[in-house]
C-alpha positions as CSV (number, residue, x, y, z in Angstrom):
1,M,7.1,-160.1,-72.2
2,E,8.5,-159.0,-68.8
3,E,11.4,-157.3,-70.5
4,S,9.0,-155.4,-72.8
5,V,6.9,-154.3,-69.9
6,K,10.1,-153.0,-68.1
7,F,11.2,-151.1,-71.1
8,V,7.8,-149.5,-71.5
9,F,7.8,-148.5,-67.8
10,F,11.3,-146.9,-68.0
11,I,10.2,-145.1,-71.2
12,M,7.2,-143.7,-69.3
13,C,9.3,-142.6,-66.3
14,D,11.7,-140.7,-68.6
15,V,8.7,-139.0,-70.2
16,C,7.4,-137.9,-66.8
17,M,10.7,-136.6,-65.7
18,V,11.0,-134.6,-68.9
19,N,7.6,-133.2,-68.4
20,E,8.4,-132.2,-64.8
21,R,11.7,-130.4,-65.9
22,T,9.7,-128.6,-68.6
23,K,7.2,-127.4,-66.0
24,D,9.9,-126.2,-63.7
25,E,11.7,-124.4,-66.5
26,E,8.4,-122.7,-67.5
27,T,7.7,-121.8,-63.8
28,L,11.3,-120.4,-63.5
29,Q,11.0,-118.4,-66.7
30,L,7.6,-117.0,-65.6
31,S,9.1,-116.0,-62.2
32,Q,12.0,-114.3,-63.9
33,F,9.7,-112.5,-66.3
34,T,7.5,-111.4,-63.4
35,I,10.5,-110.0,-61.4
36,E,11.9,-108.2,-64.4
37,K,8.6,-106.6,-65.3
38,A,7.8,-105.6,-61.7
39,Q,7.5,-101.9,-61.0
40,D,9.2,-102.2,-57.6
41,A,12.9,-102.8,-57.3
42,V,13.9,-106.4,-56.3
43,L,17.3,-107.3,-54.9
44,W,18.7,-110.6,-53.6
45,I,21.6,-110.0,-51.1
46,D,23.5,-112.7,-49.2
47,A,24.9,-112.6,-45.7
48,D,28.1,-110.9,-46.9
49,A,26.1,-108.0,-48.3
50,S,26.9,-109.1,-51.9
51,I,24.1,-108.4,-54.4
52,H,23.2,-111.6,-56.3
53,R,20.2,-110.4,-58.3
54,V,18.6,-107.2,-59.3
55,N,15.7,-106.4,-61.7
56,N,15.4,-103.5,-64.2
57,A,13.4,-101.5,-61.7
58,A,16.3,-101.7,-59.2
59,C,18.7,-100.4,-61.8
60,R,16.4,-97.5,-62.6
61,L,15.9,-96.7,-58.9
62,F,19.6,-96.7,-58.1
63,G,20.7,-95.3,-61.5
64,Y,23.4,-98.1,-62.0
65,S,23.7,-100.8,-64.6
66,R,23.1,-104.4,-63.7
67,E,26.8,-105.2,-64.1
68,D,27.7,-102.3,-61.7
69,M,25.4,-103.7,-59.0
70,L,25.8,-107.5,-59.2
71,Q,28.4,-108.8,-56.8
72,S,28.8,-105.3,-55.3
73,K,28.2,-104.7,-51.6
74,I,24.8,-103.2,-50.9
75,Y,26.2,-100.7,-48.5
76,T,28.3,-99.1,-51.2
77,F,25.0,-97.8,-52.6
78,L,23.7,-96.6,-49.2
79,P,25.5,-93.5,-48.0
80,D,24.1,-93.9,-44.5
81,E,25.0,-97.6,-44.1
82,T,28.3,-99.3,-43.3
83,E,29.5,-102.9,-43.1
84,Q,28.7,-103.0,-39.4
85,S,25.2,-101.6,-39.8
86,W,24.5,-104.2,-42.5
87,R,25.6,-107.0,-40.1
88,E,23.2,-105.6,-37.5
89,R,20.4,-105.5,-40.0
90,W,21.1,-109.1,-41.2
91,E,21.0,-110.3,-37.5
92,E,17.7,-108.5,-37.1
93,L,16.4,-110.2,-40.2
94,Q,17.5,-113.6,-38.8
95,K,15.2,-113.0,-35.8
96,E,12.3,-111.3,-37.4
97,K,12.4,-113.1,-40.8
98,N,10.9,-110.0,-42.5
99,I,11.1,-106.3,-41.7
100,C,9.6,-103.1,-43.2
101,Y,10.9,-99.5,-43.0
102,E,11.2,-96.3,-45.0
103,R,14.4,-94.5,-45.9
104,R,15.9,-91.9,-48.2
105,Q,17.8,-93.4,-51.1
106,Q,20.4,-91.6,-53.1
107,K,20.7,-92.3,-56.8
108,K,23.9,-92.3,-58.9
109,N,23.2,-88.8,-60.2
110,G,22.9,-87.4,-56.6
111,D,19.1,-87.2,-56.5
112,W,17.3,-88.5,-53.5
113,V,14.1,-90.5,-53.5
114,S,11.9,-91.8,-50.6
115,V,11.4,-95.6,-50.7
116,E,9.5,-98.2,-48.6
117,V,11.7,-101.3,-48.0
118,R,10.2,-104.7,-47.4
119,A,12.9,-107.2,-46.6
120,N,12.3,-111.0,-46.4
121,L,14.7,-113.8,-45.4
122,I,14.5,-116.6,-48.0
123,E,16.5,-119.8,-48.6
124,H,17.5,-121.0,-52.1
125,E,19.7,-124.0,-52.9
126,G,20.9,-124.2,-49.3
127,R,21.8,-120.5,-48.9
128,Q,20.0,-117.6,-47.2
129,Y,19.3,-114.4,-49.0
130,L,17.7,-111.1,-48.1
131,C,15.1,-110.5,-50.7
132,S,14.2,-106.7,-50.7
133,F,11.4,-105.1,-52.4
134,L,11.9,-101.2,-52.7
135,H,8.8,-99.2,-53.6
136,D,9.3,-95.5,-54.6
137,I,7.0,-93.4,-52.4
138,S,8.5,-90.0,-53.2
139,E,5.2,-88.6,-54.7
140,W,3.2,-90.0,-51.7
141,K,5.7,-88.4,-49.3
142,Q,5.4,-85.0,-51.1
143,V,1.6,-85.3,-50.8
144,E,1.9,-86.2,-47.2
145,E,4.3,-83.3,-46.5
146,R,1.9,-80.9,-48.2
147,L,-1.0,-82.3,-46.2
148,Q,1.0,-82.0,-43.0
149,E,2.0,-78.4,-43.8
150,S,-1.5,-77.6,-44.7
151,Q,-2.7,-79.0,-41.4
152,R,0.0,-77.1,-39.5
153,A,-1.0,-73.9,-41.2
154,L,-4.7,-74.4,-40.5
155,S,-3.9,-75.2,-36.9
156,T,-1.7,-72.1,-36.6
157,L,-4.4,-70.0,-38.2
158,I,-7.2,-71.3,-36.0
159,N,-5.2,-71.0,-32.8
160,N,-4.1,-67.4,-33.6
161,L,-7.5,-66.1,-34.6
162,P,-8.7,-63.4,-32.2
163,G,-11.4,-65.6,-30.9
164,A,-12.4,-69.2,-30.2
165,V,-13.2,-71.8,-32.9
166,Y,-15.5,-74.5,-31.6
167,R,-17.5,-77.6,-32.5
168,C,-20.4,-78.8,-30.3
169,K,-23.3,-81.2,-30.3
170,P,-26.8,-80.0,-31.0
171,D,-28.1,-81.2,-27.6
172,E,-29.7,-79.1,-24.8
173,Q,-26.3,-78.4,-23.1
174,M,-24.5,-77.8,-26.4
175,T,-21.8,-80.3,-25.4
176,I,-18.4,-79.1,-26.6
177,E,-16.4,-81.6,-28.8
178,F,-13.6,-79.2,-29.7
179,I,-12.6,-75.6,-28.8
180,T,-9.3,-73.7,-29.3
181,A,-7.2,-72.3,-26.6
182,W,-8.3,-68.7,-27.2
183,C,-11.4,-69.5,-25.2
184,W,-9.3,-69.0,-22.0
185,R,-8.7,-65.4,-22.9
186,I,-12.4,-64.7,-23.3
187,T,-14.1,-67.0,-20.8
188,G,-11.3,-67.7,-18.2
189,Y,-11.9,-71.4,-18.8
190,A,-9.2,-73.7,-20.2
191,P,-10.5,-75.9,-23.2
192,R,-10.6,-79.0,-21.0
193,E,-12.7,-77.2,-18.4
194,L,-15.3,-76.0,-20.9
195,T,-17.6,-78.9,-21.5
196,H,-21.0,-77.3,-22.1
197,A,-21.5,-74.0,-24.0
198,V,-24.8,-73.3,-22.3
199,K,-23.2,-72.7,-18.9
200,L,-21.4,-69.6,-20.4
201,I,-24.6,-67.8,-21.6
202,H,-25.9,-65.0,-19.3
203,P,-29.1,-66.2,-17.7
204,D,-31.0,-63.1,-19.0
205,D,-30.0,-63.9,-22.6
206,L,-30.3,-67.7,-22.4
207,D,-33.8,-68.2,-23.8
208,K,-33.2,-65.7,-26.6
209,V,-29.9,-67.3,-27.7
210,L,-31.2,-70.9,-27.7
211,A,-34.3,-69.9,-29.6
212,Y,-32.1,-68.2,-32.2
213,F,-29.8,-71.2,-32.6
214,Q,-32.8,-73.5,-33.1
215,E,-34.4,-71.3,-35.7
216,V,-31.2,-70.9,-37.7
217,L,-30.3,-74.6,-37.6
218,M,-33.7,-75.6,-38.7
219,Q,-33.4,-73.2,-41.7
220,Q,-29.9,-74.6,-42.5
221,K,-28.5,-71.1,-42.7
222,A,-25.4,-69.4,-41.2
223,G,-26.1,-67.4,-38.0
224,R,-24.6,-64.5,-36.0
225,I,-25.8,-63.4,-32.6
226,I,-24.4,-61.0,-30.0
227,Y,-25.1,-61.8,-26.4
228,R,-23.6,-61.7,-22.9
229,I,-21.6,-64.5,-21.2
230,L,-20.4,-65.0,-17.6
231,T,-16.7,-65.7,-17.3
232,A,-15.0,-68.0,-14.8
233,T,-14.6,-65.1,-12.4
234,G,-18.3,-64.1,-12.7
235,S,-17.6,-61.0,-14.8
236,E,-19.9,-60.1,-17.7
237,R,-18.6,-59.9,-21.3
238,W,-20.2,-59.4,-24.7
239,I,-19.4,-61.9,-27.5
240,S,-20.2,-62.1,-31.2
241,N,-21.0,-65.7,-32.1
242,R,-20.9,-66.8,-35.8
243,F,-22.0,-70.4,-36.5
244,R,-23.5,-72.9,-38.9
245,G,-24.8,-76.4,-38.6
246,V,-23.3,-79.7,-39.9
247,Y,-25.9,-82.0,-41.4
248,S,-26.2,-85.6,-42.3
249,D,-27.3,-86.9,-45.7
250,A,-30.8,-87.1,-44.3
251,G,-30.7,-83.4,-43.3
252,D,-30.4,-84.0,-39.5
253,V,-28.2,-81.7,-37.5
254,I,-25.2,-83.6,-36.2
255,A,-23.0,-80.8,-35.0
256,V,-22.6,-77.0,-34.7
257,E,-19.4,-75.3,-35.8
258,G,-18.6,-71.7,-35.1
259,F,-16.4,-68.9,-34.0
260,F,-16.9,-66.3,-31.2
261,N,-14.9,-63.3,-30.1
262,D,-14.9,-60.7,-27.3
263,I,-16.6,-57.5,-28.4
264,S,-16.9,-55.9,-24.9
265,P,-14.6,-53.0,-25.8
266,Q,-16.7,-52.2,-28.9
267,I,-20.0,-52.4,-27.0
268,Q,-18.6,-50.1,-24.3
269,A,-17.2,-47.8,-27.0
270,E,-20.6,-47.7,-28.7
271,K,-22.3,-46.7,-25.4
272,D,-19.6,-44.1,-24.8
273,L,-19.9,-42.8,-28.3
274,T,-23.7,-42.5,-28.1
275,H,-23.3,-40.6,-24.8
276,A,-20.6,-38.4,-26.3
277,L,-22.6,-37.7,-29.5
278,L,-25.5,-36.4,-27.4
279,E,-23.1,-34.3,-25.4
280,V,-21.3,-33.1,-28.5
281,E,-24.6,-32.1,-30.2
282,F,-25.5,-30.0,-27.1
283,L,-22.0,-28.4,-26.9
284,K,-21.9,-27.9,-30.7
285,N,-25.1,-25.9,-30.7
286,R,-23.8,-23.8,-27.8
287,V,-20.3,-23.3,-29.2
288,E,-21.7,-22.3,-32.6
289,E,-23.7,-19.5,-31.0
290,E,-20.8,-18.5,-28.8
291,N,-18.4,-18.7,-31.8
292,I,-20.6,-16.4,-33.9
293,Y,-20.8,-13.9,-31.1
294,L,-17.0,-14.2,-30.4
295,R,-16.0,-13.7,-34.0
296,Q,-18.2,-10.7,-34.3
297,E,-16.8,-9.3,-31.1
298,I,-13.2,-9.9,-32.2
299,K,-13.8,-8.3,-35.6
300,H,-15.5,-5.4,-34.1
301,S,-13.2,-4.8,-31.2
302,H,-9.8,-5.7,-32.6
303,N,-9.5,-4.3,-36.1
304,F,-7.5,-1.2,-36.5
305,E,-10.4,0.8,-37.8
306,E,-12.3,0.0,-34.7
307,M,-9.5,0.9,-32.3
308,I,-10.1,4.1,-30.3
309,F,-7.1,6.4,-30.6
310,K,-5.8,9.6,-32.2
311,S,-2.4,9.9,-30.4
312,E,0.8,9.6,-32.4
313,R,2.3,7.3,-29.8
314,F,-0.4,4.6,-30.3
315,A,-0.4,5.2,-34.1
316,E,3.3,4.3,-34.1
317,V,2.6,1.1,-32.2
318,L,0.0,0.1,-34.8
319,A,2.4,0.9,-37.6
320,Q,4.9,-1.5,-36.1
321,V,2.1,-4.1,-35.8
322,E,1.4,-3.8,-39.5
323,K,5.0,-4.4,-40.4
324,V,5.6,-7.5,-38.2
325,A,2.2,-9.1,-38.6
326,S,2.8,-10.7,-42.0
327,T,6.0,-12.4,-40.8
328,D,6.5,-15.3,-38.4
329,A,8.8,-13.3,-36.1
330,T,8.3,-13.7,-32.4
331,V,6.7,-10.5,-30.9
332,L,7.2,-9.3,-27.3
333,I,4.5,-6.9,-26.1
334,L,5.7,-4.7,-23.2
335,G,3.4,-2.4,-21.2
336,E,1.7,-1.8,-17.9
337,S,-1.5,-3.7,-16.9
338,G,-4.6,-2.5,-18.6
339,T,-2.9,-0.9,-21.6
340,G,-4.4,-3.4,-24.1
341,K,-1.6,-5.9,-24.7
342,E,-4.0,-8.7,-25.6
343,L,-5.7,-6.3,-28.0
344,I,-2.4,-5.7,-29.8
345,A,-1.6,-9.5,-29.8
346,R,-5.0,-10.2,-31.5
347,A,-4.2,-7.4,-34.0
348,V,-0.9,-9.1,-34.9
349,H,-2.6,-12.4,-35.3
350,N,-5.6,-11.0,-37.3
351,L,-3.3,-9.3,-39.8
352,S,-1.1,-12.4,-40.3
353,P,-1.5,-15.3,-42.8
354,R,-2.6,-17.4,-39.8
355,K,-5.7,-15.4,-39.2
356,E,-8.0,-18.2,-40.4
357,R,-7.2,-20.2,-37.3
358,P,-8.1,-19.0,-33.8
359,L,-5.5,-17.3,-31.6
360,V,-4.7,-19.6,-28.6
361,K,-4.2,-17.7,-25.3
362,V,-2.4,-18.8,-22.2
363,N,-2.2,-16.6,-19.0
364,C,1.0,-17.8,-17.4
365,A,0.2,-16.0,-14.2
366,A,-3.3,-17.5,-13.8
367,L,-2.3,-21.1,-13.7
368,P,-0.7,-23.0,-10.7
369,A,3.0,-23.7,-11.3
370,N,2.4,-27.5,-11.3
371,L,-0.2,-27.3,-14.1
372,I,1.5,-24.8,-16.5
373,E,3.6,-27.5,-18.2
374,S,0.5,-29.7,-18.7
375,E,-1.4,-26.7,-20.0
376,L,1.3,-25.7,-22.5
377,F,2.5,-29.2,-23.7
378,G,-0.4,-31.6,-22.7
379,H,-0.2,-34.9,-21.0
380,E,-1.0,-38.6,-21.4
381,K,-3.4,-40.5,-19.3
382,G,-1.8,-41.6,-16.0
383,A,1.2,-39.2,-16.5
384,F,0.6,-37.9,-13.0
385,T,-1.9,-38.2,-10.2
386,G,-5.2,-36.9,-11.5
387,A,-4.4,-37.3,-15.2
388,I,-7.4,-39.5,-15.9
389,A,-7.4,-38.8,-19.6
390,Q,-5.2,-37.6,-22.4
391,K,-4.9,-33.8,-22.7
392,I,-3.8,-31.8,-25.8
393,G,-1.6,-28.9,-24.8
394,R,-2.0,-25.3,-26.0
395,F,1.0,-25.5,-28.3
396,E,-0.5,-28.5,-30.1
397,L,-3.8,-26.7,-30.4
398,A,-2.0,-23.7,-31.8
399,D,-0.3,-25.8,-34.5
400,G,-0.6,-23.7,-37.7
401,S,-1.8,-20.7,-35.8
402,S,-0.5,-18.2,-33.1
403,I,-0.2,-18.6,-29.4
404,F,-0.4,-15.6,-27.0
405,L,1.6,-16.1,-23.8
406,D,0.3,-13.4,-21.5
407,E,2.3,-12.5,-18.4
408,I,5.4,-14.4,-19.7
409,G,7.5,-12.9,-17.0
410,E,5.7,-15.2,-14.5
411,L,6.8,-18.4,-16.2
412,P,8.8,-20.7,-13.8
413,L,12.5,-21.1,-14.6
414,D,12.2,-24.9,-15.3
415,L,9.5,-24.3,-17.9
416,Q,11.5,-21.4,-19.5
417,V,14.0,-24.1,-20.7
418,K,11.2,-26.1,-22.4
419,L,9.7,-22.9,-23.9
420,L,13.2,-22.0,-25.3
421,R,13.3,-25.4,-27.0
422,V,10.0,-24.8,-28.7
423,L,11.2,-21.4,-29.9
424,Q,14.5,-22.9,-31.2
425,E,13.4,-26.3,-32.5
426,S,9.6,-26.1,-32.7
427,E,9.3,-29.3,-30.8
428,F,8.3,-30.7,-27.4
429,E,7.0,-33.8,-25.6
430,R,3.7,-34.3,-23.8
431,L,4.0,-35.3,-20.2
432,G,4.2,-39.1,-20.0
433,N,5.0,-39.5,-23.7
434,P,8.6,-39.7,-24.9
435,N,7.6,-39.1,-28.5
436,T,8.6,-35.7,-29.8
437,K,6.0,-33.6,-31.5
438,K,6.8,-30.9,-34.1
439,V,4.6,-27.8,-34.4
440,N,4.4,-24.7,-36.5
441,V,3.4,-22.0,-34.1
442,R,3.9,-18.2,-34.1
443,I,4.6,-17.0,-30.6
444,I,3.4,-13.6,-29.3
445,A,4.3,-12.9,-25.7
446,A,3.4,-10.1,-23.3
447,T,4.5,-8.9,-19.9
448,N,4.2,-5.9,-17.6
449,R,7.5,-6.8,-15.9
450,N,10.9,-5.4,-16.7
451,L,12.5,-8.5,-18.2
452,E,15.9,-7.0,-18.4
453,K,15.9,-6.4,-14.7
454,A,14.5,-9.9,-14.1
455,V,17.4,-11.3,-16.1
456,E,19.9,-9.4,-14.0
457,E,18.2,-10.7,-10.8
458,G,18.2,-14.3,-12.1
459,G,14.4,-14.6,-12.3
460,F,14.3,-14.9,-16.1
461,R,16.7,-16.7,-18.5
462,E,18.8,-14.4,-20.7
463,D,18.7,-16.8,-23.7
464,L,14.9,-16.9,-23.6
465,Y,14.7,-13.2,-23.3
466,F,16.8,-12.7,-26.4
467,R,14.6,-15.3,-28.2
468,L,11.4,-13.5,-27.2
469,N,12.8,-10.0,-27.8
470,V,13.0,-10.3,-31.6
471,F,10.4,-7.6,-32.2
472,P,9.4,-5.7,-29.1
473,L,6.3,-3.5,-29.0
474,H,6.1,-0.9,-26.3
475,I,2.5,0.0,-25.4
476,P,2.3,3.5,-24.0
477,P,0.3,3.9,-20.7
478,L,-2.9,6.0,-20.9
479,R,-1.3,8.9,-19.1
480,E,1.1,9.3,-22.1
481,R,-1.7,9.3,-24.6
482,A,-4.1,11.8,-22.8
483,E,-5.5,13.0,-26.1
484,D,-7.1,9.6,-26.5
485,I,-9.1,9.9,-23.2
486,P,-12.1,11.9,-24.6
487,L,-12.5,9.4,-27.5
488,L,-12.3,6.4,-25.1
489,V,-14.8,8.1,-22.6
490,E,-17.3,8.7,-25.4
491,H,-16.9,5.1,-26.6
492,F,-17.4,3.6,-23.1
493,V,-20.4,5.9,-22.4
494,R,-22.1,4.6,-25.5
495,K,-21.2,1.0,-24.8
496,F,-22.5,1.0,-21.2
497,S,-25.5,3.2,-21.8
498,K,-26.7,0.6,-24.3
499,K,-25.9,-2.2,-21.9
500,V,-27.9,-0.7,-18.9
501,G,-30.6,0.8,-21.1
502,K,-29.9,4.5,-20.5
503,Q,-29.5,7.4,-22.9
504,I,-26.6,9.5,-21.7
505,G,-25.8,12.0,-24.5
506,T,-23.9,14.7,-22.6
507,I,-20.5,14.6,-20.9
508,P,-20.0,17.8,-18.9
509,R,-16.7,19.7,-19.5
510,K,-15.8,19.5,-15.8
511,V,-16.2,15.7,-15.9
512,M,-14.0,15.4,-18.9
513,E,-11.3,17.7,-17.3
514,N,-11.3,15.5,-14.2
515,L,-10.9,12.4,-16.3
516,E,-8.1,14.0,-18.4
517,G,-6.3,15.2,-15.3
518,Y,-6.3,11.8,-13.6
519,H,-3.0,9.8,-13.5
520,W,-4.7,6.4,-14.5
521,P,-2.5,3.9,-12.8
522,G,-4.8,1.1,-14.1
523,N,-4.8,2.5,-17.6
524,I,-7.7,1.8,-20.0
525,R,-9.1,-1.0,-17.9
526,E,-9.5,1.4,-15.0
527,L,-11.1,4.1,-17.2
528,E,-13.6,1.5,-18.5
529,N,-14.5,0.4,-15.0
530,I,-15.0,4.0,-13.9
531,I,-17.1,4.9,-16.9
532,E,-19.3,1.8,-16.3
533,R,-19.8,3.0,-12.6
534,A,-20.5,6.5,-13.8
535,V,-23.2,5.4,-16.3
536,I,-24.8,3.3,-13.5
537,V,-25.0,6.2,-11.0
538,S,-26.0,8.9,-13.5
539,S,-29.6,9.8,-13.0
540,G,-30.3,11.7,-16.2
541,E,-28.8,12.3,-19.7
542,R,-25.7,13.8,-18.3
543,L,-22.7,11.7,-17.1
544,E,-22.0,12.0,-13.4
545,L,-18.8,10.7,-11.9
546,G,-19.7,10.9,-8.2
547,D,-17.7,12.3,-5.3
548,W,-15.6,9.1,-4.8
549,F,-13.7,9.8,-8.1
550,I,-12.9,13.4,-7.4
551,S,-11.6,12.9,-3.9
552,A,-9.5,9.8,-4.6
553,P,-7.1,11.2,-7.1
554,S,-6.8,14.6,-5.3
555,E,-5.6,12.9,-2.1
556,K,-3.3,10.4,-3.9
557,Y,-1.7,12.9,-6.3
558,S,-1.9,16.2,-4.5
559,G,1.1,18.4,-5.3
560,I,1.7,16.6,-8.6
561,A,1.9,18.9,-11.7
562,P,-0.4,18.3,-14.7
563,L,0.6,15.7,-17.2
564,K,1.6,18.1,-19.9
565,D,3.8,20.1,-17.5
566,A,5.4,17.0,-16.2
567,E,6.1,15.7,-19.7
568,R,7.5,19.0,-20.8
569,A,9.9,19.1,-17.8
570,H,10.9,15.5,-18.3
571,I,11.8,16.0,-21.9
572,I,13.7,19.2,-21.2
573,K,15.7,17.4,-18.5
574,A,16.7,14.7,-21.0
575,L,17.6,17.2,-23.6
576,E,19.8,19.2,-21.2
577,F,21.5,15.9,-20.2
578,T,22.4,15.2,-23.9
579,N,23.3,18.8,-24.6
580,W,20.1,19.1,-26.6
581,R,21.0,16.2,-28.9
582,V,17.8,14.6,-30.1
583,S,18.7,11.4,-32.1
584,G,21.5,8.9,-32.1
585,E,22.9,6.6,-29.5
586,K,23.7,9.5,-27.2
587,G,20.5,11.4,-28.0
588,A,17.5,12.2,-25.7
589,A,15.2,9.9,-27.8
590,K,17.3,7.0,-26.8
591,I,17.1,7.9,-23.1
592,L,13.3,8.4,-23.3
593,D,13.0,5.2,-25.2
594,I,10.9,6.8,-28.0
595,N,11.4,7.4,-31.7
596,S,13.4,10.5,-32.5
597,Q,10.6,11.8,-34.8
598,T,8.1,11.3,-32.0
599,L,10.3,13.3,-29.7
600,V,10.5,16.2,-32.2
601,S,6.7,16.1,-32.6
602,R,6.2,16.3,-28.8
603,M,8.7,19.1,-28.5
604,K,6.7,21.2,-31.1
605,K,3.4,20.4,-29.4
606,L,4.8,21.3,-25.9
607,G,6.6,24.4,-27.2
608,I,10.1,23.2,-26.2
609,V,12.8,25.2,-27.9
610,R,16.6,25.1,-27.3
611,P,17.6,28.2,-25.4
612,T,19.9,30.5,-27.2
């Protein structure tokens, strides 16, 4: 019986042991199945860095077969790891038991992936292993990098906006939670110094601003308000503040977010513009009236058909004007003061293709030497003491038109060089501005000086003289066109009679003879002034000169022959000098500086005949 019991007991023990082994085998198979089916790579590595176990996911991650990896050294698959670094990692694991880190893993095909490594120290059958779980985090890393880049871009954008971005609480002081560094440029406060937005608002605008904020936030709308602030230095600035509320699910305001920028320059510009527009409106009305009058005067006074003359000398000048006007040639008008050089300049311009734009005039003798350059070429603000604003020069104003440089002989030598450059290159610089400006300007110059003599004496540049003297026009003095005096006298009598409200219809013969016999050193300007005086002193319908005119010339020119006799003698003297040769380089016309046909005409009129 006892033997039977023992037998049964041993049989039952064997059955239990078989059952335990079966359970262990099932557990092992389940573990192996789980490891092989895991999505993360699993590696068992011993202290010598040899790989003892890998799953399918590890093979996929590294790109190698199971046979290639088993019993290989782990650092052969890690380009940035060596045998020494592996030993250091193993020692760290001995201390920490488990470690976690991220690294870049290179696959067999050369591609790189980002992985998260979780390494644990385990013991199996008396040996220690590093059990590593490698999770591919490449997609997460890409998302993270994109997010970081987006955050950097947003931060760069916010911090480079021309204004301050802010977030504040909806309390009474508008406590600032966040504000960008741009606030320093506007307010003078650094972001850490600016704790409450309310302290910035100008006291006079405070109630209006707070009321507007409250109204907009209650309506849950976006708002924009312009108001004044006080900076850290106490100065006043205008800002434009755009904002909107941040609300809870219950509809309560939990924050205010916005953006404000400095608009002080625009506000000042609007004020200046308003003032300027009022001034411009006033000036425009005045200029329009003056312009209408001026254009009528120019058309009336400066067209050929309105010019008062009948002398051949002056007719020849006008014929030359007609020839040169349609070109862009530089014209140099030479003549005594009062002969009408500006009149001729306007005639050249009005007959040219540039006539639609006004003639720009500069009197070189009327401006101080230190201002002529600024007047001609302009200047920038601050170019010199007193230059409080930018000024456009006359050459720039004349772009596309003509410029009349009166009294060109008085231009300082240092400016003659710059004028020469404009003539040669059509370019110049404003004072205080290195940028070169190109212009299209037709130059008409005039002088009563002898420029050839000025060149010889060193007072005028020879190269500039040659540039100006492209087409010279010599305006005869009034004493050389005496036949025009009666016409001019009648014209001026009508002009000034109308002006002073008189009706002078008769010019006595004696008066006309006195006027024709006068030498007229002041030319037409002097004649105009004398006739104006005569009209004023005349008591009836007859023109009266007064004793002052009769006595003055008789004292000054006593003993001088009449003009016709003097002219006749002068021509004969020139003819005798040239042996009565009229034309050519060695002819009398050349000496007298007149056209040979004009000389022949004058000889006939004065009865000059070569003696036999």
